C-alpha positions as CSV (number, residue, x, y, z in Angstrom):
1,M,122.2,106.8,126.0
2,I,119.1,108.9,126.8
3,I,116.7,109.7,124.0
4,D,113.4,111.4,123.5
5,P,111.9,109.6,120.5
6,H,108.6,111.6,120.0
7,I,108.8,115.4,119.7
8,H,106.6,117.7,117.6
9,S,107.7,120.8,115.8
10,T,105.8,123.6,114.1
11,Y,105.6,121.3,111.0
12,S,102.9,119.4,112.9
13,G,100.6,122.4,113.0
14,D,99.8,121.9,116.6
15,S,103.2,122.6,118.1
16,T,104.8,125.9,119.1
17,A,108.4,124.6,119.0
18,T,110.6,125.4,116.0
19,V,113.1,122.8,114.8
20,K,116.0,125.1,115.7
21,D,114.7,125.6,119.2
22,I,114.1,121.9,119.7
23,V,117.6,121.0,118.8
24,K,119.1,123.8,120.9
25,H,116.9,122.9,124.0
26,S,117.6,119.1,123.6
27,R,121.3,119.8,123.7
28,K,121.0,122.1,126.6
29,I,119.2,119.5,128.8
30,G,121.6,116.8,127.9
31,L,119.7,114.5,125.7
32,D,121.8,112.2,123.5
33,A,119.2,111.7,120.7
34,I,115.9,113.0,119.6
35,A,113.2,112.1,117.0
36,I,111.2,115.0,115.6
37,A,108.1,113.0,114.8
38,D,105.6,115.4,113.2
39,H,102.1,114.4,112.2
40,D,102.2,112.7,108.8
41,S,105.3,114.6,107.8
42,L,109.1,114.2,107.6
43,K,109.6,117.9,107.2
44,G,110.6,118.6,110.7
45,S,113.2,115.8,110.7
46,D,114.4,116.8,107.3
47,A,114.8,120.4,108.3
48,A,116.8,119.4,111.4
49,L,119.1,117.2,109.5
50,K,119.6,119.7,106.8
51,E,120.4,122.6,109.2
52,F,122.4,120.7,111.8
53,G,123.6,117.5,110.0
54,R,125.8,115.2,112.1
55,M,126.6,116.6,115.6
56,D,129.0,115.3,118.2
57,D,126.6,115.6,121.1
58,L,123.1,114.9,119.6
59,V,121.8,112.2,117.2
60,I,118.7,113.2,115.2
61,I,116.6,110.2,114.3
62,P,114.5,110.8,111.2
63,A,110.9,110.2,112.1
64,M,107.2,111.0,111.7
65,E,103.9,110.1,113.4
66,V,101.7,108.3,110.9
67,S,97.9,108.5,111.2
68,T,96.9,105.0,110.1
69,S,93.3,104.1,109.4
70,K,93.1,102.7,113.0
71,G,95.5,104.9,115.1
72,H,98.9,106.5,115.4
73,I,102.3,104.8,114.8
74,V,105.6,106.6,115.1
75,A,108.0,105.6,112.3
76,L,111.6,105.8,113.4
77,G,114.6,105.7,111.0
78,I,112.8,106.2,107.7
79,S,113.8,108.3,104.8
80,E,110.6,108.7,102.9
81,E,107.1,109.7,104.1
82,I,104.6,107.0,104.8
83,P,101.1,107.8,103.4
84,K,98.4,108.3,106.0
85,K,95.0,106.5,106.4
86,I,96.3,103.2,105.2
87,S,96.0,100.1,107.5
88,P,98.3,99.6,110.5
89,E,99.6,96.4,108.9
90,E,100.5,98.1,105.7
91,T,102.0,101.1,107.5
92,I,104.2,98.8,109.6
93,E,105.4,96.9,106.5
94,L,106.3,100.2,104.7
95,I,108.3,101.4,107.7
96,R,110.2,98.1,107.9
97,V,110.9,98.1,104.2
98,Q,112.8,101.4,104.8
99,G,114.8,99.8,107.6
100,G,112.8,101.7,110.2
101,I,110.9,100.5,113.3
102,A,107.2,101.0,114.1
103,V,106.4,102.3,117.6
104,V,102.8,102.5,118.8
105,A,102.1,106.0,120.2
106,H,99.9,106.4,123.3
107,P,98.3,103.0,122.5
108,F,95.3,103.2,124.8
109,V,94.3,106.8,124.6
110,A,91.1,106.9,122.6
111,Y,90.8,110.6,122.2
112,R,94.3,110.7,120.7
113,D,93.8,107.9,118.2
114,G,95.5,105.2,120.2
115,L,95.9,102.2,118.0
116,F,94.9,99.6,120.6
117,T,91.6,101.3,121.3
118,N,90.6,100.4,117.8
119,V,92.2,97.0,117.2
120,D,92.9,94.1,119.6
121,Y,96.5,93.7,118.6
122,V,99.0,94.3,115.7
123,E,102.6,93.0,115.8
124,V,104.7,96.1,116.2
125,D,108.4,96.7,117.0
126,A,108.0,98.8,120.1
127,M,105.3,100.5,122.2
128,E,105.1,103.7,124.2
129,T,104.5,102.6,127.8
130,L,105.4,106.0,129.2
131,N,104.0,109.0,127.3
132,S,104.2,112.2,129.3
133,R,100.9,113.6,128.1
134,Y,98.6,111.9,130.6
135,I,96.4,112.8,133.6
136,F,96.2,109.7,135.7
137,G,98.4,107.3,133.9
138,Y,96.0,104.4,133.4
139,S,96.6,104.3,129.7
140,N,100.4,104.0,130.3
141,W,99.7,101.2,132.8
142,R,97.7,99.3,130.2
143,A,100.4,99.8,127.6
144,K,103.1,98.5,130.0
145,K,101.0,95.5,130.9
146,L,100.5,94.6,127.2
147,A,104.2,95.1,126.4
148,E,105.2,92.8,129.2
149,E,102.7,90.2,128.1
150,K,103.8,90.3,124.4
151,N,107.5,90.9,125.2
152,I,107.4,94.2,123.2
153,P,110.3,96.7,123.7
154,Q,109.1,99.6,125.8
155,I,109.5,103.3,124.9
156,G,109.3,106.4,127.0
157,S,108.7,109.7,125.2
158,S,107.6,113.3,125.9
159,D,105.3,113.6,122.9
160,A,106.2,117.3,123.4
161,H,104.3,120.0,121.6
162,F,106.3,122.9,123.2
163,L,109.9,123.3,124.4
164,G,109.2,122.9,128.1
165,A,107.9,119.4,127.7
166,I,110.9,118.0,125.9
167,G,112.6,115.3,127.9
168,S,109.8,114.9,130.4
169,C,109.7,111.2,129.6
170,V,112.6,109.4,128.0
171,T,114.1,106.1,127.0
172,E,117.5,104.9,128.2
173,L,119.4,102.2,126.3
174,E,122.8,101.1,125.4
175,A,123.8,102.2,121.9
176,D,126.5,103.8,119.9
177,F,126.2,107.4,118.7
178,S,124.3,106.5,115.5
179,V,120.7,106.0,114.3
180,D,121.3,102.4,113.3
181,S,122.7,101.5,116.7
182,I,119.8,103.2,118.5
183,L,117.3,101.4,116.4
184,K,119.0,98.0,117.1
185,G,119.1,98.9,120.8
186,I,115.3,99.5,120.8
187,L,114.6,96.2,118.9
188,A,116.8,94.3,121.4
189,G,114.4,95.4,124.1
190,K,117.0,96.5,126.5
191,T,115.3,99.8,127.3
192,T,114.5,101.6,130.5
193,V,111.7,104.2,130.5
194,Y,111.3,106.9,133.1
195,G,110.1,110.4,133.6
196,D,106.9,112.2,134.7
197,R,103.9,113.8,133.1
198,T,103.9,117.1,131.4
199,P,102.6,119.6,134.1
200,L,98.9,120.1,133.6
201,P,99.2,123.9,133.8
202,L,101.5,123.8,130.8
203,I,99.1,121.6,128.8
204,L,96.2,123.9,129.7
205,K,98.3,126.9,128.6
206,E,99.1,125.1,125.3
207,V,95.4,124.3,124.7
208,I,94.3,127.9,125.4
209,N,97.0,129.3,123.1
210,K,95.9,127.0,120.3
211,K,92.3,128.2,120.6
212,I,93.4,131.8,120.6
213,R,95.5,131.3,117.4
214,R,92.4,129.8,115.7
215,I,90.2,132.8,116.4
């Protein structure tokens, strides 16, 4: 099973991709599962599940990217929003109480609130060791090194903010066609991550378009 567990929709405010287009594009490129993980909001996931429900060819994992007091954590498999700006430890506990798993997003990217640029270590369920929004890849290398040292399951994700980036980095694992099975597969640590960076011209175009919209 191939999944992209970190995608942003227009509910994030900094993405140009609508929920409908994300689902359509993900099916088109052959992904088996996606997580629409908007900033501090479950609205994207909720909208996708409400509009598309259960599909035969694509699993939608309810998710959000939580802005903790020390950095970003992607909550996979939750049903209620996690409040922002609380401690990483409390955030992780609230995610687990709901039966979800806590994934550290871009752990060593300081300008994107990477958790491990602000704290030495927090026990988490998984870690992004291949996030496609990079320039040289040093932060991914550091994440992979830490994941291997601590025996933390590794995640690959696009962190897409526009359609063309979806699936640029992915996670492959053995799982049944269900959210619970996917979460168990991640926790088991039998994941393979692969992909490439989002092309820099596309990222620059995204940044320019955002600035234009703010004028």
